C-alpha positions in Angstrom: -3.4 22.9 38.8 -2.9 26.4 40.1 -4.7 28.0 43.0 -6.0 31.6 42.6 -8.3 33.9 44.4 -11.4 35.4 42.9 -14.4 37.4 44.1 -17.7 35.9 45.0 -19.4 37.4 41.9 -16.9 35.6 39.6 -17.4 32.4 41.4 -21.1 32.6 41.0 -20.6 33.3 37.2 -18.5 30.2 36.9 -21.1 28.1 38.8 -23.9 29.4 36.6 -22.1 28.7 33.4 -19.8 25.8 34.3 -17.5 26.9 31.4 -14.3 26.8 33.5 -13.3 23.5 35.1 -13.8 24.2 38.8 -12.2 21.7 41.0 -12.4 23.1 44.5 -13.3 26.3 46.2 -12.6 27.5 49.7 -13.5 30.8 51.3 -10.4 33.1 51.5 -11.8 36.1 53.4 -13.6 39.4 52.6 -12.8 42.6 50.8 -14.7 45.9 50.5 -15.5 46.8 46.9 -17.3 50.2 46.4 -18.5 50.2 50.0 -19.8 46.6 49.8 -18.2 43.6 51.5 -17.5 40.8 49.0 -16.3 37.3 49.9 -13.1 36.0 48.3 -12.6 32.4 47.3 -9.6 30.2 46.5 -10.3 28.1 43.4 -8.1 25.7 41.5 -7.8 26.1 37.7 -6.2 23.7 35.3 -3.2 24.5 33.2 -5.3 25.2 30.0 -7.4 27.8 31.8 -4.3 29.3 33.4 -2.6 29.7 30.0 -5.7 31.2 28.4 -6.1 33.8 31.2 -2.4 34.7 31.0 -2.6 34.9 27.2 -5.1 37.7 27.6 -2.6 39.7 29.7 -4.4 39.1 33.0 -2.2 39.0 36.2 -3.3 35.8 38.0 -2.2 37.4 41.3 -4.6 40.3 40.9 -8.0 39.3 42.3 -9.9 42.1 40.6 -8.3 41.5 37.2 -9.0 37.8 37.3 -12.5 38.2 38.6 -13.4 40.9 36.0 -11.9 38.8 33.2 -14.0 35.8 34.2 -17.2 37.8 34.5 -16.6 39.5 31.1 -15.7 36.2 29.5 -18.9 34.7 30.6 -21.1 37.7 29.7 -23.2 37.2 26.7 -22.4 39.7 24.0 -25.4 41.2 22.0 
């Protein structure tokens, strides 16, 4: 298991879809994005999810990259 930080919108996307195994979440603080305060959360991901995200060239230490990747992965493509 690896602990990463994601934005609240990505956490909500995960909860809505339950695609990623979500073990625990804990509030990590706030950040201002485009003038809006957004909460950050620590989550734990399993090794398979970690490998998948890394294989797409996403830096797991970059909150915005990881959050944007999760949201785009869960967005229905038309």
